[in-house]
N, CA, C, O and the ligand as a Tripos MOL2 file, in Angstrom:
@<TRIPOS>MOLECULE
protein
  277   275    70     0     0
PROTEIN
NO_CHARGES

@<TRIPOS>ATOM
      1 N        -131.3900  -79.3260   29.8390 N.3       1 MET1
      2 CA       -132.3830  -78.6890   30.6560 C.3       1 MET1
      3 C        -132.8970  -77.3120   29.8650 C.2       1 MET1
      4 O        -132.1360  -76.4530   29.4180 O.2       1 MET1
      5 N        -134.1490  -77.2920   29.7990 N.am      2 VAL2
      6 CA       -134.7920  -76.0990   29.2770 C.3       2 VAL2
      7 C        -134.8420  -74.8050   29.9160 C.2       2 VAL2
      8 O        -135.5450  -74.8220   30.9260 O.2       2 VAL2
      9 N        -134.3280  -73.7090   29.6530 N.am      3 ALA3
     10 CA       -134.3980  -72.4820   30.4520 C.3       3 ALA3
     11 C        -135.6690  -72.1020   30.4730 C.2       3 ALA3
     12 O        -136.3490  -72.1920   29.4510 O.2       3 ALA3
     13 N        -136.2080  -71.5960   31.7040 N.am      4 PRO4
     14 CA       -137.6310  -71.0700   31.7830 C.3       4 PRO4
     15 C        -137.7540  -70.0510   30.8600 C.2       4 PRO4
     16 O        -138.9130  -69.9220   30.4660 O.2       4 PRO4
     17 N        -136.9310  -69.2600   30.3670 N.am      5 GLU5
     18 CA       -137.2250  -68.1860   29.5020 C.3       5 GLU5
     19 C        -137.6750  -68.7700   28.0970 C.2       5 GLU5
     20 O        -138.5460  -68.1530   27.4830 O.2       5 GLU5
     21 N        -137.1700  -69.8420   27.5910 N.am      6 GLU6
     22 CA       -137.5250  -70.4950   26.5430 C.3       6 GLU6
     23 C        -139.0760  -70.6050   26.2370 C.2       6 GLU6
     24 O        -139.6350  -70.3840   25.1630 O.2       6 GLU6
     25 N        -139.5710  -70.9550   27.3020 N.am      7 LYS7
     26 CA       -141.0930  -71.3490   27.1850 C.3       7 LYS7
     27 C        -141.8480  -70.0970   26.8320 C.2       7 LYS7
     28 O        -142.9780  -70.1360   26.3460 O.2       7 LYS7
     29 N        -141.1260  -68.8650   27.1160 N.am      8 LYS8
     30 CA       -141.9980  -67.7120   26.7290 C.3       8 LYS8
     31 C        -141.5820  -67.0570   25.3700 C.2       8 LYS8
     32 O        -141.8090  -65.8830   25.0790 O.2       8 LYS8
     33 N        -140.9550  -67.9540   24.5910 N.am      9 MET9
     34 CA       -140.6130  -67.4840   23.2980 C.3       9 MET9
     35 C        -141.4120  -67.8860   22.1610 C.2       9 MET9
     36 O        -142.1320  -68.8650   22.3590 O.2       9 MET9
     37 N        -141.4460  -67.3900   21.0960 N.am     10 LYS10
     38 CA       -142.4380  -67.7980   19.9710 C.3      10 LYS10
     39 C        -141.5610  -67.4820   18.7650 C.2      10 LYS10
     40 O        -140.5400  -66.7980   18.8260 O.2      10 LYS10
     41 N        -142.1070  -68.1020   17.5480 N.am     11 THR11
     42 CA       -141.4270  -67.9580   16.3530 C.3      11 THR11
     43 C        -142.3540  -66.9840   15.5170 C.2      11 THR11
     44 O        -143.5810  -67.0840   15.4980 O.2      11 THR11
     45 N        -141.7000  -66.1310   14.9010 N.am     12 CYS12
     46 CA       -142.4200  -65.1790   13.9570 C.3      12 CYS12
     47 C        -143.1090  -65.9450   12.7190 C.2      12 CYS12
     48 O        -142.4690  -66.7950   12.1000 O.2      12 CYS12
     49 N        -144.1840  -65.6780   12.4430 N.am     13 PRO13
     50 CA       -144.6100  -66.5110   11.2190 C.3      13 PRO13
     51 C        -144.3480  -66.0720    9.9410 C.2      13 PRO13
     52 O        -144.8010  -66.6460    8.9500 O.2      13 PRO13
     53 N        -143.5490  -64.9550    9.8880 N.am     14 ASN14
     54 CA       -143.2650  -64.3260    8.6730 C.3      14 ASN14
     55 C        -141.7580  -64.5960    8.3700 C.2      14 ASN14
     56 O        -141.4780  -64.9850    7.2360 O.2      14 ASN14
     57 N        -140.8380  -64.4340    9.2190 N.am     15 CYS15
     58 CA       -139.5720  -64.6790    8.9480 C.3      15 CYS15
     59 C        -138.7140  -65.6570    9.8980 C.2      15 CYS15
     60 O        -137.5060  -65.8620    9.7780 O.2      15 CYS15
     61 N        -139.5220  -66.1920   10.8130 N.am     16 GLY16
     62 CA       -138.9960  -67.3440   11.7320 C.3      16 GLY16
     63 C        -138.2140  -66.8820   12.7730 C.2      16 GLY16
     64 O        -137.7180  -67.7190   13.5260 O.2      16 GLY16
     65 N        -138.0020  -65.6480   12.9670 N.am     17 GLU17
     66 CA       -137.3330  -65.1290   14.0390 C.3      17 GLU17
     67 C        -137.8870  -65.2500   15.3930 C.2      17 GLU17
     68 O        -139.0430  -64.8970   15.6250 O.2      17 GLU17
     69 N        -136.9660  -65.8240   16.4690 N.am     18 ILE18
     70 CA       -137.6360  -66.2580   17.8860 C.3      18 ILE18
     71 C        -137.5740  -64.9490   18.6960 C.2      18 ILE18
     72 O        -136.5620  -64.3220   19.0090 O.2      18 ILE18
     73 N        -138.7860  -64.6790   18.9560 N.am     19 VAL19
     74 CA       -138.9840  -63.4470   19.8410 C.3      19 VAL19
     75 C        -139.7450  -63.8380   20.9540 C.2      19 VAL19
     76 O        -140.4480  -64.8480   20.9470 O.2      19 VAL19
     77 N        -139.5890  -62.7780   22.2830 N.am     20 PRO20
     78 CA       -140.2730  -63.1510   23.2760 C.3      20 PRO20
     79 C        -141.8780  -63.0840   23.0190 C.2      20 PRO20
     80 O        -142.3370  -62.3320   22.1590 O.2      20 PRO20
     81 N        -142.7010  -63.9200   23.8240 N.am     21 VAL21
     82 CA       -143.9300  -64.1130   23.5420 C.3      21 VAL21
     83 C        -144.8690  -62.7380   23.6220 C.2      21 VAL21
     84 O        -145.9350  -62.6610   23.0110 O.2      21 VAL21
     85 N        -144.4590  -61.9040   24.2640 N.am     22 LYS22
     86 CA       -145.0830  -60.4880   24.6880 C.3      22 LYS22
     87 C        -144.8200  -59.6940   23.6460 C.2      22 LYS22
     88 O        -145.5070  -58.6770   23.5580 O.2      22 LYS22
     89 N        -143.9610  -59.9030   22.7870 N.am     23 THR23
     90 CA       -143.3970  -59.0290   21.6720 C.3      23 THR23
     91 C        -144.6950  -59.0380   20.6250 C.2      23 THR23
     92 O        -145.2690  -59.9950   20.1060 O.2      23 THR23
     93 N        -144.9270  -57.6690   20.5180 N.am     24 LYS24
     94 CA       -146.1770  -57.4380   19.6460 C.3      24 LYS24
     95 C        -145.8460  -57.1870   17.9910 C.2      24 LYS24
     96 O        -146.6180  -57.3590   17.0480 O.2      24 LYS24
     97 N        -144.5300  -56.7520   17.9690 N.am     25 VAL25
     98 CA       -144.0810  -56.5860   16.5570 C.3      25 VAL25
     99 C        -142.6250  -57.2330   16.4870 C.2      25 VAL25
    100 O        -141.7140  -57.0560   17.2950 O.2      25 VAL25
    101 N        -142.6130  -57.9510   15.4430 N.am     26 CYS26
    102 CA       -141.2440  -58.7180   15.1630 C.3      26 CYS26
    103 C        -140.1520  -57.7120   15.2410 C.2      26 CYS26
    104 O        -140.4350  -56.6390   14.7100 O.2      26 CYS26
    105 N        -139.1590  -57.7890   15.6930 N.am     27 PRO27
    106 CA       -138.0510  -56.7220   15.7200 C.3      27 PRO27
    107 C        -137.1700  -56.9870   14.3580 C.2      27 PRO27
    108 O        -136.3700  -56.1690   13.9010 O.2      27 PRO27
    109 N        -137.4190  -58.1000   13.8680 N.am     28 ASN28
    110 CA       -136.5810  -58.4970   12.4850 C.3      28 ASN28
    111 C        -137.4370  -58.0430   11.2620 C.2      28 ASN28
    112 O        -136.8950  -57.4480   10.3310 O.2      28 ASN28
    113 N        -138.6380  -58.2940   11.2590 N.am     29 CYS29
    114 CA       -139.2950  -58.0490   10.0000 C.3      29 CYS29
    115 C        -140.3850  -57.0720   10.1780 C.2      29 CYS29
    116 O        -140.8630  -56.5460    9.1730 O.2      29 CYS29
    117 N        -140.8100  -56.7850   11.3080 N.am     30 GLY30
    118 CA       -141.9170  -55.8000   11.5090 C.3      30 GLY30
    119 C        -143.3720  -56.5980   11.3460 C.2      30 GLY30
    120 O        -144.4200  -55.9520   11.3180 O.2      30 GLY30
    121 N        -143.3610  -57.7680   11.2620 N.am     31 GLN31
    122 CA       -144.6060  -58.5580   11.2910 C.3      31 GLN31
    123 C        -145.3310  -58.3020   12.6200 C.2      31 GLN31
    124 O        -144.7050  -58.2730   13.6800 O.2      31 GLN31
    125 N        -146.6190  -58.1230   12.5540 N.am     32 ILE32
    126 CA       -147.4240  -57.9860   13.7810 C.3      32 ILE32
    127 C        -147.7820  -59.2570   14.4080 C.2      32 ILE32
    128 O        -148.3510  -60.1620   13.7980 O.2      32 ILE32
    129 N        -147.4290  -59.3120   15.6760 N.am     33 LEU33
    130 CA       -147.5830  -60.6680   16.3420 C.3      33 LEU33
    131 C        -148.5210  -60.5750   17.2830 C.2      33 LEU33
    132 O        -148.1820  -60.4810   18.4620 O.2      33 LEU33
    133 N        -149.9100  -60.5860   16.8920 N.am     34 GLY34
    134 CA       -150.9740  -60.4840   17.7880 C.3      34 GLY34
    135 C        -151.1730  -62.0030   18.5200 C.2      34 GLY34
    136 O        -151.0980  -63.0860   17.9390 O.2      34 GLY34
    137 N        -151.4090  -61.8080   19.7550 N.am     35 GLY35
    138 CA       -151.6550  -63.0130   20.5240 C.3      35 GLY35
    139 C        -152.9330  -63.9050   20.0790 C.2      35 GLY35
    140 O        -152.9330  -65.1360   20.0730 O.2      35 GLY35
    141 N        -153.9010  -63.1700   19.7480 N.am     36 ARG36
    142 CA       -154.8740  -63.9420   19.2570 C.3      36 ARG36
    143 C        -155.2190  -63.6800   17.6110 C.2      36 ARG36
    144 O        -155.1660  -62.5700   17.0810 O.2      36 ARG36
    145 N        -155.5240  -64.7330   17.0350 N.am     37 ASN37
    146 CA       -155.3850  -64.5990   15.4560 C.3      37 ASN37
    147 C        -156.7500  -64.6380   14.9140 C.2      37 ASN37
    148 O        -156.8500  -64.9420   13.7250 O.2      37 ASN37
    149 N        -157.8260  -64.3820   15.5840 N.am     38 LYS38
    150 CA       -159.1050  -64.5120   15.3000 C.3      38 LYS38
    151 C        -159.6030  -63.6510   14.0710 C.2      38 LYS38
    152 O        -160.3780  -63.9830   13.1740 O.2      38 LYS38
    153 N        -158.8930  -62.3580   14.2920 N.am     39 TYR39
    154 CA       -159.3940  -61.4440   13.2350 C.3      39 TYR39
    155 C        -158.1140  -61.3750   12.1390 C.2      39 TYR39
    156 O        -157.2190  -60.5320   12.0840 O.2      39 TYR39
    157 N        -158.3490  -62.6020   11.2520 N.am     40 LYS40
    158 CA       -157.5180  -62.8800   10.1010 C.3      40 LYS40
    159 C        -158.2230  -62.3460    9.0570 C.2      40 LYS40
    160 O        -159.2070  -61.6390    9.2770 O.2      40 LYS40
    161 N        -157.7670  -62.6450    7.7110 N.am     41 GLN41
    162 CA       -158.3240  -62.4820    6.4600 C.3      41 GLN41
    163 C        -159.4570  -63.3470    6.3560 C.2      41 GLN41
    164 O        -160.3120  -63.1430    5.4940 O.2      41 GLN41
    165 N        -159.5390  -64.3830    7.2370 N.am     42 ASN42
    166 CA       -160.4730  -65.3440    7.0070 C.3      42 ASN42
    167 C        -161.8180  -65.0160    7.9210 C.2      42 ASN42
    168 O        -162.7480  -65.8220    7.9620 O.2      42 ASN42
    169 N        -161.8380  -63.9000    8.5700 N.am     43 TRP43
    170 CA       -162.9190  -63.6430    9.3890 C.3      43 TRP43
    171 C        -164.2250  -63.9970    8.7900 C.2      43 TRP43
    172 O        -165.0360  -64.6440    9.4520 O.2      43 TRP43
    173 N        -164.4720  -63.6320    7.6350 N.am     44 PHE44
    174 CA       -165.6970  -63.8460    7.0810 C.3      44 PHE44
    175 C        -166.2990  -65.3120    6.9040 C.2      44 PHE44
    176 O        -167.4840  -65.6200    6.7800 O.2      44 PHE44
    177 N        -165.1960  -66.1180    6.9250 N.am     45 LYS45
    178 CA       -165.5190  -67.4720    6.7850 C.3      45 LYS45
    179 C        -166.3980  -68.0060    8.0900 C.2      45 LYS45
    180 O        -167.1010  -69.0160    8.1230 O.2      45 LYS45
    181 N        -166.1720  -67.0920    9.1070 N.am     46 GLU46
    182 CA       -167.0360  -67.6830   10.4510 C.3      46 GLU46
    183 C        -168.2480  -67.0480   10.4270 C.2      46 GLU46
    184 O        -168.9880  -67.2080   11.3980 O.2      46 GLU46
    185 N        -168.6420  -66.2800    9.4050 N.am     47 LEU47
    186 CA       -169.8180  -65.5110    9.5560 C.3      47 LEU47
    187 C        -171.0340  -66.3880    9.1200 C.2      47 LEU47
    188 O        -170.7770  -67.2010    8.2320 O.2      47 LEU47
    189 N        -172.2370  -66.3660    9.5620 N.am     48 THR48
    190 CA       -173.4330  -67.1230    9.2610 C.3      48 THR48
    191 C        -173.7620  -66.6080    7.7710 C.2      48 THR48
    192 O        -173.2700  -65.6270    7.2140 O.2      48 THR48
    193 N        -174.6550  -67.4520    7.2950 N.am     49 PRO49
    194 CA       -175.3110  -66.9240    6.0160 C.3      49 PRO49
    195 C        -176.0680  -65.6970    6.2440 C.2      49 PRO49
    196 O        -176.0210  -64.7500    5.4590 O.2      49 PRO49
    197 N        -176.7510  -65.7040    7.2900 N.am     50 THR50
    198 CA       -177.6030  -64.6890    7.6680 C.3      50 THR50
    199 C        -176.9070  -63.1170    7.7810 C.2      50 THR50
    200 O        -177.3330  -62.0510    7.3380 O.2      50 THR50
    201 N        -175.7190  -63.4100    8.5240 N.am     51 GLU51
    202 CA       -174.9060  -62.2630    8.7700 C.3      51 GLU51
    203 C        -174.3310  -61.8410    7.3790 C.2      51 GLU51
    204 O        -174.3770  -60.6570    7.0450 O.2      51 GLU51
    205 N        -173.8310  -62.7210    6.6270 N.am     52 ILE52
    206 CA       -173.4010  -62.2770    5.2650 C.3      52 ILE52
    207 C        -174.4980  -61.5700    4.6600 C.2      52 ILE52
    208 O        -174.2350  -60.4390    4.2530 O.2      52 ILE52
    209 N        -175.6930  -62.0020    4.5130 N.am     53 PHE53
    210 CA       -176.8150  -61.3600    3.9820 C.3      53 PHE53
    211 C        -177.0230  -60.0100    4.4570 C.2      53 PHE53
    212 O        -177.0790  -59.0680    3.6660 O.2      53 PHE53
    213 N        -177.1430  -59.8610    5.7480 N.am     54 LEU54
    214 CA       -177.2640  -58.6690    6.3960 C.3      54 LEU54
    215 C        -176.1410  -57.5960    5.8840 C.2      54 LEU54
    216 O        -176.4900  -56.4710    5.5270 O.2      54 LEU54
    217 N        -174.9410  -57.9560    5.8710 N.am     55 ILE55
    218 CA       -173.8100  -57.1510    5.7220 C.3      55 ILE55
    219 C        -173.9720  -56.7840    4.0460 C.2      55 ILE55
    220 O        -173.6160  -55.6840    3.6240 O.2      55 ILE55
    221 N        -174.4380  -57.6320    3.3200 N.am     56 ILE56
    222 CA       -174.5710  -57.2970    1.7560 C.3      56 ILE56
    223 C        -175.8130  -56.4070    1.6670 C.2      56 ILE56
    224 O        -175.7240  -55.3940    0.9730 O.2      56 ILE56
    225 N        -177.0150  -56.6900    2.3240 N.am     57 LEU57
    226 CA       -178.0030  -55.8730    2.3710 C.3      57 LEU57
    227 C        -177.7230  -54.4490    2.7860 C.2      57 LEU57
    228 O        -178.1620  -53.4570    2.2060 O.2      57 LEU57
    229 N        -176.9930  -54.4540    3.7850 N.am     58 GLY58
    230 CA       -176.6750  -53.0900    4.5900 C.3      58 GLY58
    231 C        -175.6390  -52.3910    3.3770 C.2      58 GLY58
    232 O        -175.7620  -51.1910    3.1320 O.2      58 GLY58
    233 N        -174.8780  -53.0120    2.8300 N.am     59 SER59
    234 CA       -173.9740  -52.2860    1.8000 C.3      59 SER59
    235 C        -174.8080  -51.7300    0.6730 C.2      59 SER59
    236 O        -174.5540  -50.6130    0.2230 O.2      59 SER59
    237 N        -175.7730  -52.4490    0.2120 N.am     60 ILE60
    238 CA       -176.5340  -52.0450   -0.7110 C.3      60 ILE60
    239 C        -177.4270  -50.6860   -0.3870 C.2      60 ILE60
    240 O        -177.5030  -49.6970   -1.1160 O.2      60 ILE60
    241 N        -177.9980  -50.8600    0.7260 N.am     61 MET61
    242 CA       -178.8820  -49.8140    1.2880 C.3      61 MET61
    243 C        -178.0820  -48.5590    1.5200 C.2      61 MET61
    244 O        -178.5310  -47.4560    1.2110 O.2      61 MET61
    245 N        -176.8400  -48.7380    2.0910 N.am     62 LEU62
    246 CA       -175.9930  -47.6790    1.8780 C.3      62 LEU62
    247 C        -175.6160  -47.0710    0.6910 C.2      62 LEU62
    248 O        -175.5630  -45.8460    0.5870 O.2      62 LEU62
    249 N        -175.3180  -47.9230   -0.3170 N.am     63 GLY63
    250 CA       -175.1870  -47.1980   -1.6060 C.3      63 GLY63
    251 C        -176.3710  -46.5600   -2.0990 C.2      63 GLY63
    252 O        -176.2210  -45.4400   -2.5890 O.2      63 GLY63
    253 N        -177.5420  -47.0670   -2.0640 N.am     64 VAL64
    254 CA       -178.7190  -46.5080   -2.4870 C.3      64 VAL64
    255 C        -178.9690  -45.1280   -1.7460 C.2      64 VAL64
    256 O        -179.4640  -44.1310   -2.2700 O.2      64 VAL64
    257 N        -178.5600  -45.2430   -0.4950 N.am     65 PHE65
    258 CA       -178.8110  -43.9980    0.3740 C.3      65 PHE65
    259 C        -177.8510  -42.7330   -0.2180 C.2      65 PHE65
    260 O        -178.2610  -41.5760   -0.2950 O.2      65 PHE65
    261 N        -176.4980  -43.1700   -0.6220 N.am     66 LEU66
    262 CA       -175.4300  -42.2440   -0.8540 C.3      66 LEU66
    263 C        -175.9550  -41.8330   -2.3360 C.2      66 LEU66
    264 O        -175.8460  -40.6490   -2.6510 O.2      66 LEU66
    265 N        -176.4940  -42.7090   -3.2180 N.am     67 VAL67
    266 CA       -176.9190  -42.1490   -4.5950 C.3      67 VAL67
    267 C        -178.3330  -41.2930   -4.4780 C.2      67 VAL67
    268 O        -178.6810  -40.4370   -5.2900 O.2      67 VAL67
    269 N        -178.9560  -41.6330   -3.4920 N.am     68 ALA68
    270 CA       -180.3550  -40.8310   -3.4670 C.3      68 ALA68
    271 C        -179.9480  -39.3870   -2.8600 C.2      68 ALA68
    272 O        -180.7470  -38.4580   -2.9740 O.2      68 ALA68
    273 N        -178.8080  -39.2170   -2.2700 N.am     69 LEU69
    274 CA       -178.2270  -37.8960   -1.8160 C.3      69 LEU69
    275 C        -177.9550  -37.0150   -3.0920 C.2      69 LEU69
    276 O        -177.4780  -35.8860   -2.9720 O.2      69 LEU69
    277 ZN       -140.4210  -61.5630   11.6130 Zn       70 ZN70
@<TRIPOS>BOND
     1     1     2 1
     2     2     3 1
     3     3     4 2
     4     3     5 am
     5     5     6 1
     6     6     7 1
     7     7     8 2
     8     7     9 am
     9     9    10 1
    10    10    11 1
    11    11    12 2
    12    11    13 am
    13    13    14 1
    14    14    15 1
    15    15    16 2
    16    15    17 am
    17    17    18 1
    18    18    19 1
    19    19    20 2
    20    19    21 am
    21    21    22 1
    22    22    23 1
    23    23    24 2
    24    23    25 am
    25    25    26 1
    26    26    27 1
    27    27    28 2
    28    27    29 am
    29    29    30 1
    30    30    31 1
    31    31    32 2
    32    31    33 am
    33    33    34 1
    34    34    35 1
    35    35    36 2
    36    35    37 am
    37    37    38 1
    38    38    39 1
    39    39    40 2
    40    39    41 am
    41    41    42 1
    42    42    43 1
    43    43    44 2
    44    43    45 am
    45    45    46 1
    46    46    47 1
    47    47    48 2
    48    47    49 am
    49    49    50 1
    50    50    51 1
    51    51    52 2
    52    51    53 am
    53    53    54 1
    54    54    55 1
    55    55    56 2
    56    55    57 am
    57    57    58 1
    58    58    59 1
    59    59    60 2
    60    59    61 am
    61    61    62 1
    62    62    63 1
    63    63    64 2
    64    63    65 am
    65    65    66 1
    66    66    67 1
    67    67    68 2
    68    67    69 am
    69    69    70 1
    70    70    71 1
    71    71    72 2
    72    71    73 am
    73    73    74 1
    74    74    75 1
    75    75    76 2
    76    75    77 am
    77    77    78 1
    78    78    79 1
    79    79    80 2
    80    79    81 am
    81    81    82 1
    82    82    83 1
    83    83    84 2
    84    83    85 am
    85    85    86 1
    86    86    87 1
    87    87    88 2
    88    87    89 am
    89    89    90 1
    90    90    91 1
    91    91    92 2
    92    91    93 am
    93    93    94 1
    94    94    95 1
    95    95    96 2
    96    95    97 am
    97    97    98 1
    98    98    99 1
    99    99   100 2
   100    99   101 am
   101   101   102 1
   102   102   103 1
   103   103   104 2
   104   103   105 am
   105   105   106 1
   106   106   107 1
   107   107   108 2
   108   107   109 am
   109   109   110 1
   110   110   111 1
   111   111   112 2
   112   111   113 am
   113   113   114 1
   114   114   115 1
   115   115   116 2
   116   115   117 am
   117   117   118 1
   118   118   119 1
   119   119   120 2
   120   119   121 am
   121   121   122 1
   122   122   123 1
   123   123   124 2
   124   123   125 am
   125   125   126 1
   126   126   127 1
   127   127   128 2
   128   127   129 am
   129   129   130 1
   130   130   131 1
   131   131   132 2
   132   131   133 am
   133   133   134 1
   134   134   135 1
   135   135   136 2
   136   135   137 am
   137   137   138 1
   138   138   139 1
   139   139   140 2
   140   139   141 am
   141   141   142 1
   142   142   143 1
   143   143   144 2
   144   143   145 am
   145   145   146 1
   146   146   147 1
   147   147   148 2
   148   147   149 am
   149   149   150 1
   150   150   151 1
   151   151   152 2
   152   151   153 am
   153   153   154 1
   154   154   155 1
   155   155   156 2
   156   155   157 am
   157   157   158 1
   158   158   159 1
   159   159   160 2
   160   159   161 am
   161   161   162 1
   162   162   163 1
   163   163   164 2
   164   163   165 am
   165   165   166 1
   166   166   167 1
   167   167   168 2
   168   167   169 am
   169   169   170 1
   170   170   171 1
   171   171   172 2
   172   171   173 am
   173   173   174 1
   174   174   175 1
   175   175   176 2
   176   175   177 am
   177   177   178 1
   178   178   179 1
   179   179   180 2
   180   179   181 am
   181   181   182 1
   182   182   183 1
   183   183   184 2
   184   183   185 am
   185   185   186 1
   186   186   187 1
   187   187   188 2
   188   187   189 am
   189   189   190 1
   190   190   191 1
   191   191   192 2
   192   191   193 am
   193   193   194 1
   194   194   195 1
   195   195   196 2
   196   195   197 am
   197   197   198 1
   198   198   199 1
   199   199   200 2
   200   199   201 am
   201   201   202 1
   202   202   203 1
   203   203   204 2
   204   203   205 am
   205   205   206 1
   206   206   207 1
   207   207   208 2
   208   207   209 am
   209   209   210 1
   210   210   211 1
   211   211   212 2
   212   211   213 am
   213   213   214 1
   214   214   215 1
   215   215   216 2
   216   215   217 am
   217   217   218 1
   218   218   219 1
   219   219   220 2
   220   219   221 am
   221   221   222 1
   222   222   223 1
   223   223   224 2
   224   223   225 am
   225   225   226 1
   226   226   227 1
   227   227   228 2
   228   227   229 am
   229   229   230 1
   230   230   231 1
   231   231   232 2
   232   231   233 am
   233   233   234 1
   234   234   235 1
   235   235   236 2
   236   235   237 am
   237   237   238 1
   238   238   239 1
   239   239   240 2
   240   239   241 am
   241   241   242 1
   242   242   243 1
   243   243   244 2
   244   243   245 am
   245   245   246 1
   246   246   247 1
   247   247   248 2
   248   247   249 am
   249   249   250 1
   250   250   251 1
   251   251   252 2
   252   251   253 am
   253   253   254 1
   254   254   255 1
   255   255   256 2
   256   255   257 am
   257   257   258 1
   258   258   259 1
   259   259   260 2
   260   259   261 am
   261   261   262 1
   262   262   263 1
   263   263   264 2
   264   263   265 am
   265   265   266 1
   266   266   267 1
   267   267   268 2
   268   267   269 am
   269   269   270 1
   270   270   271 1
   271   271   272 2
   272   271   273 am
   273   273   274 1
   274   274   275 1
   275   275   276 2
@<TRIPOS>SUBSTRUCTURE
     1 MET1         2 RESIDUE 1 A MET
     2 VAL2         6 RESIDUE 1 A VAL
     3 ALA3        10 RESIDUE 1 A ALA
     4 PRO4        14 RESIDUE 1 A PRO
     5 GLU5        18 RESIDUE 1 A GLU
     6 GLU6        22 RESIDUE 1 A GLU
     7 LYS7        26 RESIDUE 1 A LYS
     8 LYS8        30 RESIDUE 1 A LYS
     9 MET9        34 RESIDUE 1 A MET
    10 LYS10       38 RESIDUE 1 A LYS
    11 THR11       42 RESIDUE 1 A THR
    12 CYS12       46 RESIDUE 1 A CYS
    13 PRO13       50 RESIDUE 1 A PRO
    14 ASN14       54 RESIDUE 1 A ASN
    15 CYS15       58 RESIDUE 1 A CYS
    16 GLY16       62 RESIDUE 1 A GLY
    17 GLU17       66 RESIDUE 1 A GLU
    18 ILE18       70 RESIDUE 1 A ILE
    19 VAL19       74 RESIDUE 1 A VAL
    20 PRO20       78 RESIDUE 1 A PRO
    21 VAL21       82 RESIDUE 1 A VAL
    22 LYS22       86 RESIDUE 1 A LYS
    23 THR23       90 RESIDUE 1 A THR
    24 LYS24       94 RESIDUE 1 A LYS
    25 VAL25       98 RESIDUE 1 A VAL
    26 CYS26      102 RESIDUE 1 A CYS
    27 PRO27      106 RESIDUE 1 A PRO
    28 ASN28      110 RESIDUE 1 A ASN
    29 CYS29      114 RESIDUE 1 A CYS
    30 GLY30      118 RESIDUE 1 A GLY
    31 GLN31      122 RESIDUE 1 A GLN
    32 ILE32      126 RESIDUE 1 A ILE
    33 LEU33      130 RESIDUE 1 A LEU
    34 GLY34      134 RESIDUE 1 A GLY
    35 GLY35      138 RESIDUE 1 A GLY
    36 ARG36      142 RESIDUE 1 A ARG
    37 ASN37      146 RESIDUE 1 A ASN
    38 LYS38      150 RESIDUE 1 A LYS
    39 TYR39      154 RESIDUE 1 A TYR
    40 LYS40      158 RESIDUE 1 A LYS
    41 GLN41      162 RESIDUE 1 A GLN
    42 ASN42      166 RESIDUE 1 A ASN
    43 TRP43      170 RESIDUE 1 A TRP
    44 PHE44      174 RESIDUE 1 A PHE
    45 LYS45      178 RESIDUE 1 A LYS
    46 GLU46      182 RESIDUE 1 A GLU
    47 LEU47      186 RESIDUE 1 A LEU
    48 THR48      190 RESIDUE 1 A THR
    49 PRO49      194 RESIDUE 1 A PRO
    50 THR50      198 RESIDUE 1 A THR
    51 GLU51      202 RESIDUE 1 A GLU
    52 ILE52      206 RESIDUE 1 A ILE
    53 PHE53      210 RESIDUE 1 A PHE
    54 LEU54      214 RESIDUE 1 A LEU
    55 ILE55      218 RESIDUE 1 A ILE
    56 ILE56      222 RESIDUE 1 A ILE
    57 LEU57      226 RESIDUE 1 A LEU
    58 GLY58      230 RESIDUE 1 A GLY
    59 SER59      234 RESIDUE 1 A SER
    60 ILE60      238 RESIDUE 1 A ILE
    61 MET61      242 RESIDUE 1 A MET
    62 LEU62      246 RESIDUE 1 A LEU
    63 GLY63      250 RESIDUE 1 A GLY
    64 VAL64      254 RESIDUE 1 A VAL
    65 PHE65      258 RESIDUE 1 A PHE
    66 LEU66      262 RESIDUE 1 A LEU
    67 VAL67      266 RESIDUE 1 A VAL
    68 ALA68      270 RESIDUE 1 A ALA
    69 LEU69      274 RESIDUE 1 A LEU
    70 ZN70       277 GROUP 0 **** ****
């Protein structure tokens, strides 16, 4: 029989340590255990081409603005 508490456990993606779901930082390795993984390094892959263009354009404009000063 599975203990009720085991349902609230999760595995650290970094070291494999089993920690409570509500744990935000792995006590074993210090890995940040965010509940939602939307903001990973691949966040830019979810951007539309228009958004990417605007970000690049914004960066260029900011660069030009700083140089102009
Ligand atoms: Zn860990």
